[in-house]
N, C-alpha and C positions, 0 to 999 in steps of 0.2 A: 090429700097426699101433702107433704110438708117436704119443700125442696131442700137440698143441701144448700148453706149460704155460708160464705167465708165471712167470718167475723175479723181476724187479724188480716192485716196485709202481707204476702208474702215476701219473698227475700227479695233484695234490692239488687239489681243486677249492675256492674261496673258497665260504662263504656269500652269498648274495643279500643284497644290504643294501638295504633298504626305505627310498625317499628320500620324506619328507613332501611331500604337496601343494603347490605353489606355489613350489618351490624354482626350478625352470626355467620358462621361458615361451618359446612359439616364435613368432616374428614372423610375422604373417599376411602380410607383403607378400614376405619375401624366405626363409622360412621357418629364417633363422637362430635358434639353440637360444641363449637369452639367460640368464643367471643373474638370477635376478629382485631381487637385492639391488643388484646392477650397473644393472639398468633404473630403478631406484627412482632411483638417484644421477645417471642420466643423464636425468631428467624425463621418464621413460617415453618414451624415444626412440630408436630402434633404432641401435645404434653402426653396425652396416654399410649399411644403406638409408636411414636417416632416418626410417622410418616412424613415426608418432605415436601412440601407444597412447591408450587413453583415460585420462583423470585425473581422480581426485573433485575435490569442491569444496575441502575441505581442501589439495590439492597446487596447486591453483591461487591460493588466499589465499597460500598461504606464497611462491609464485612470483612474485606480483604485489606484494603490499603489502609495503611496511617492516616490517624485526623486531618483532614485537610491537604494531604499531599497527593492527591490524583489530579494530575494536569492535562485533561483533553487534548488532543489534537485530532486534526483532519476532521471535525464535525461539521466543516461545511460542505464534505462532498454529496452529493445528490444522485439517485438512481433516477435514470430516463428510459422511456417508453421507446426504445429504438426501433422494437418489431411491430409498434401500435397494435399491442395484443391485447384480445379481450375475451372474457368468459362470460361470468354473470354479470361482470361488471368492467370498464376499462381499466388496464395496469395503473394508467395515471391518476385514475381517481381512487384507486386501491391506495397508491402510495400516499396519496395525500390525505386519506382518511385514517390512513394507520400513523401520520407524523402528528395528525390532531389529536388522536387516541391516545399517543404514548409520550407525546412531548420529545421524543428524539428522532433523528433523520435517517435513520438505518439501524439494521437489524445486529448490529455490534457498534461498541464504542472503545475506542483505545486511547491510551495515555499513559503519562510517566506518573511512577508513585512510589512510594517504598512502603516496606513491610517489614514490620521490626527494625526500621531503620535502616535496612537493605535497599538500596535503589532497583527498580524494576519497571520494566515496560508491561502494561494490562492491557490485555483485548477482551471485553465481557461481551457474548451474546444477549440479545433480549428475546424472547419467544413470543411475546406481546406484540412485535412488529413482524407481521405478515408469517408467523410461525418460525422465525429465528431463520428465515430462508437463506440461501448465500446467491446474491446475484453478484454482478460485475463490481459493484461499490464494497458490498462485503470482502469480497476476494482482495481488492485494492487496499482496502483499509488493514487488512491482514498482513499483506505483502508490506506496506510502508510502515508496520509497527514493526516488521522484521528488521527493516533498513535503521528505524530509530534506535533500534535494540543493538545491531551491528557499528553504528555509529558512536553509540555512547558505551559500549561494551558492558551493557548491562545483561541479566538474564529476562526471559520472555514468559509469561504466563498466559492461557489464553482459557478463559470458562466457556465453555460451548453448552450450548442449548438450541437446538436446531430441528426442523424437519426435514431439511437437504436443500437440494439445490431448488433454485427459485424457476419455475416452471415457465413465468411470464417473459423468461429472458432467454428460454430455448438454450441452445448450443453456447452461447456467451456464458451462462450460469456454469456451463460442465467445464469449461477452459480455466476456472478459478480452483478447482481441484489441483492439476497440474501447475497451475502459478503459485497458488500457498504451498505447494508441496516442494518444489522447485526451491522456492526462497526460504524455506526451513532449512535444506540441504546447505545453504550458505553460512545459516547462524551455527551448522554443526560442525562445518569445517572450520571455523573462528573456534571453536571451543566453547562457545556460550551456551548456557542451560535453557533448555525450553520445558517448561512444567504445564500439562495439559490436564485441566479439570472437566470432568465430564457430568453433565446435570441431565434431568430428566426433561425432555428427550434429547439424545443426540443420535439423530438417523441419517441415511442417506448420504450424501456426497460431502457433508461434512464429517462424519465417521470415515468414509473412504479416503479423505485427506488429511488435513491438520491435525484433525482430534487425536488421532490414534498414532500420531508421529513423535509424541513427547518423549523425553529423557525419563520422565518419569510421568505415569500416567496414575492420576488420581479420580474417583467416581463416588458421588453420594450414594446414600443407601437408596435401594430400590429404583435405582434410574433406568429407564429402558433404553438401550445403547445397540445399535446395529444398522446394518445396510439398509435392506428390505424388511418390511413388516413381519413380523411373524404369521399373519394370515396370507400374505403372498407366499412365504416360504412354504407353510404347509400345503397350500394348493399346487406348489410347482413339484415336491417333492412327492406328494402324497402320502406322506407319515404323519401320524401324532408327533408335536414337538415336546421335550422335557420339560418338566413343572420348572417355570422362573425363566425359560428360555428369554435370553437377550436382557435380562436384569442383571444389573452390576454385580450381584453374589455370584450370578452363575458364569459370568465373566472373568472374575477373580478367581475361583477356581481352575477355570481352564487356562488362565495365564496370560488374558488379553489385557489386564488392569493390574498395575501394582500394589493398589490398596484403596480399601473404600473408607472415606473420611466422613463422619457426621458433621453437618454445618458448623454445629458450634467448636468444632475443633480444628475447622479449615486453616483459620490464619494463623493459629502456633504451629500446626505442620509445615504450612508454606515459609513460616519463618525458619525454622527448623532446616528444612529443605534449603532454601537459599543460603544460610549459614553453613552448612556442608558444602556447597557448591563453590561459595566464595569466600575470597580472605580479605576483610576488611582493613584497608590501609587506616582510616578513622571514622569515628561516626558524624558524619556530613550530610546536610541538605541535599537535595536535588541537584545534580549537576556536578558533583566531585565525582573521580574515579575510583572504582574500585579494579582490585587484580582477581581474575578469573584463572583456576588452574587449566592447562591446555591451550588459554589462548596465545596465539601467535602473533 
């Protein structure tokens, strides 16, 4: 019996190339595989389906503010573990880990800036910092941002991205709902505009307070916006919820937001809104006053 014997060598195999983590990203909506650098260049929006990925506070600051115009204030304020709270880990450790991971000190950043050469105060929440949860420092920084807007007689913009109140601070976090709402009422009394920008997700106590109090409320496409989550609501009322419930398109249809703005158009729309609300005396750097209709 003659056995088969290979005369020629088989196909040469190439060694497997190890790709570093984070080079490719899979779209949550259409499953498209996207090169991470390309996604970053496209403002974290899927080229194929338009799905808006989460973007950190630095991304929104660069998107909204004129180049090098954002001047942060109150960045030194830190949360403290007043209740000595511990779940799977100590709250103090959770805060420390969040600061090291994100490079920021809290779930919101506030500062002066200009948009299309119009001066404004900007606050941007960051979901990567403990889910963008609102604790006492977040509430304090929002309140102080309102104070700066009142002092400078500038409009206020807040970009929201939050899972709600920070449970590790208990009732102290819930108090921030009333605190921020009361401070925004002072802004309204002085006739200064407040533009609220809702991103994915905006939920819980943030939705139930300052996020829904804007003179103009903008939302990104497909953003989850609501107080309680859909699963909790369904269990509570015992009924199936409509398709797209609590998404920005559903809220627009039912009058809870004024318009949906794709991320690429956000800065242009904000510039037009600020121009509508303001009468510029001159094009000037941060620090010069502008006159606002309705300001006393």
